C-alpha positions, 0 to 999 in steps of 0.5 A, spaced: 500 500 500 502 506 498 501 514 499 502 520 496 508 524 499 511 531 498 517 530 494 521 536 498 518 535 505 516 527 505 510 529 508 503 526 506 499 529 501 492 529 503 489 533 497 491 540 499 492 545 493 499 545 490 500 552 488 494 554 486 491 548 483 486 543 487 487 536 484 482 531 485 485 526 490 482 520 486 485 522 479 492 524 482 492 517 485 492 514 478 498 518 475 504 516 473 511 517 477 513 522 472 507 526 472 507 526 480 514 528 480 512 535 476 507 537 481 512 535 487 509 528 489 511 521 489 508 514 491 511 512 498 510 506 502 505 507 508 509 506 514 507 500 518 507 502 525 511 498 530 508 493 534 506 494 541 511 492 546 508 493 553 512 495 558 512 495 566 509 502 566 503 500 561 502 494 566 502 498 572 498 503 569 493 498 567 493 496 575 492 503 577 486 504 572 483 497 575 484 499 582 482 506 582 475 504 578 473 501 584 477 504 589 478 512 587 483 515 592 478 518 596 474 512 598 481 509 600 482 515 604 475 514 607 476 506 608 483 508 612 480 513 616 474 508 618 479 503 619 483 507 624 476 509 628 474 501 628 481 500 631 480 505 636 474 502 638 477 495 639 475 489 635 472 486 642 467 492 642 465 492 635 458 491 633 455 486 628 455 492 623 462 494 625 465 487 624 462 487 617 465 494 615 472 491 618 471 485 614 469 489 607 475 494 608 480 488 609 477 485 603 478 491 599 485 492 602 487 484 600 484 485 593 489 491 592 495 487 594 493 482 590 492 486 584 499 489 585 502 482 586 499 481 579 502 487 576 509 486 579 508 479 576 506 481 569 511 487 569 517 483 571 516 477 566 521 476 560 517 479 555 510 482 557 504 478 555 501 483 550 494 481 553 496 483 560 489 488 560 485 482 559 480 481 565 483 473 565 490 476 568 487 480 574 483 478 580 476 480 581 474 484 587 470 479 592 463 483 593 459 482 599 454 476 599 447 477 602 446 473 608 
């Protein structure tokens, strides 16, 4: 596959006027190399983008995106503050609701730690799997069950 480029600059020609003449793109694409050269254009291969090679930063960004989707920083800070309050009350003095809150906060913390472990494993692999963003690689958050 080829594209038309300006001979002088190497920039792609996108149908803009050359001099004071507007040439129809469909027509110009059919011209011979000699005819194109007279108006300063030439055929050139369309550059093929380099294949995506994921980096540790890509994996870490995906991990962060997934964590912050469920637990944005304000929710994490609120959970941390609530955990501190619960610790001040003391586990032996917790109501049933407070025990449930503590369990939920701990499960959220455990999930975040598991996410970071997966991120470390994926990012540390020799040749990061390009499918690192697929759900199959990441732990799901254990939602509370109704009892």
